[in-house]
C-alpha positions in Angstrom: -1.8 -9.0 -19.4 0.9 -7.3 -17.4 0.2 -6.8 -13.7 0.1 -3.3 -12.3 1.6 -3.7 -8.8 0.0 -0.4 -7.6 -3.3 -2.2 -8.1 -2.5 -4.4 -5.0 -2.2 -1.3 -2.8 -5.2 0.3 -4.4 -7.2 -2.9 -3.8 -6.2 -2.9 -0.2 -7.4 0.7 0.2 -10.5 0.7 -2.1 -11.4 -2.9 -2.6 -14.6 -2.8 -0.6 -15.9 -0.2 -3.0 -15.9 -2.8 -5.8 -18.6 -5.4 -6.5 -18.1 -8.8 -4.9 -17.3 -10.3 -8.3 -14.7 -7.6 -9.1 -13.2 -8.2 -5.6 -13.0 -11.9 -6.3 -11.4 -11.5 -9.7 -8.8 -9.0 -8.5 -8.0 -11.2 -5.5 -7.7 -14.3 -7.6 -5.5 -12.5 -10.2 -3.2 -10.5 -7.9 -3.3 -12.2 -4.5 -3.7 -15.9 -5.6 -1.7 -15.4 -8.8 -4.2 -17.3 -10.9 -4.1 -16.9 -14.6 -7.0 -15.4 -16.6 -7.7 -18.9 -18.0 -7.7 -20.5 -14.5 -10.1 -17.8 -13.2 -12.3 -18.3 -16.3 -12.4 -22.0 -15.8 -13.2 -21.7 -12.1 -15.9 -19.1 -12.7 -17.5 -20.7 -15.8 -16.9 -17.7 -18.1 -14.5 -16.8 -20.9 -11.0 -15.7 -20.5 -11.9 -12.5 -22.2 -14.7 -11.9 -19.8 -12.3 -12.3 -16.9 -9.8 -9.9 -18.5 -12.5 -7.3 -19.2 -13.8 -7.5 -15.6 -10.3 -7.1 -14.1 -9.6 -4.2 -16.5 -12.8 -2.5 -15.4 -12.1 -3.1 -11.7 -8.5 -1.7 -12.2 -9.9 1.4 -13.9 -12.4 1.9 -11.0 -9.6 1.6 -8.4 -7.5 4.1 -10.3 -10.5 6.4 -10.6 -11.1 6.2 -6.8 -7.5 7.1 -6.2 -7.7 10.0 -8.6 -10.6 11.4 -6.7 -9.7 10.5 -3.1 -5.9 10.3 -3.2 -5.5 7.9 -0.2 -2.7 5.9 -1.7 -0.7 9.0 -2.5 -1.3 10.2 1.1 -0.2 6.8 2.4 3.0 7.0 0.4 3.7 10.5 1.5 3.2 9.6 5.1 5.5 6.7 4.9 8.1 8.8 3.1 7.8 11.4 5.9 8.1 8.8 8.6 11.3 7.5 6.9 12.8 11.0 6.9 11.8 11.5 10.5 13.6 8.2 11.4 16.7 9.3 9.6 16.8 12.6 11.4 16.2 11.0 14.7 19.2 8.7 14.1 21.3 11.8 13.3 20.2 13.6 16.4 20.8 10.5 18.5 24.3 10.1 17.0 25.2 13.8 17.7 23.8 13.4 21.2 25.9 10.3 21.9 29.1 11.8 20.5 28.9 15.2 22.2 26.0 16.3 24.3 25.0 13.2 26.3 21.7 14.7 27.1 19.3 12.3 28.8 16.3 14.4 27.6 17.4 14.3 24.0 17.9 10.5 24.3 14.5 10.0 25.8 12.9 12.3 23.1 14.6 10.5 20.2 13.5 7.1 21.7 9.9 8.4 22.0 9.9 9.7 18.4 11.3 6.4 17.1 8.6 4.5 19.0 5.9 6.8 17.5 7.1 6.4 14.0 7.1 2.7 14.4 3.5 2.8 15.8 2.4 5.0 12.8 3.7 2.5 10.2 
């Protein structure tokens, strides 16, 4: 079974909405990197039972995202913050090379600090 890396982020966002057993199986599989057979042995169920439980949990996480869109918002915010940081660097460089404005320097430093805080 191929691992869907988006499930890790979805689990971080929506994991509390799953049952405890689903949380455990997803955590074992994705966070602890246990195989289906290892989880099955530890839990006293079949490998197929573990696979089915993980697939159902993944489907629920994807459904939560489809309805709520929090992961997409998170990615968009991070992308926007990256762009802001690039623009701040550009403004800072222009300021250092020509304007030498203390106000611009202070403003770019503050914007950089805010983007770091928001990450």
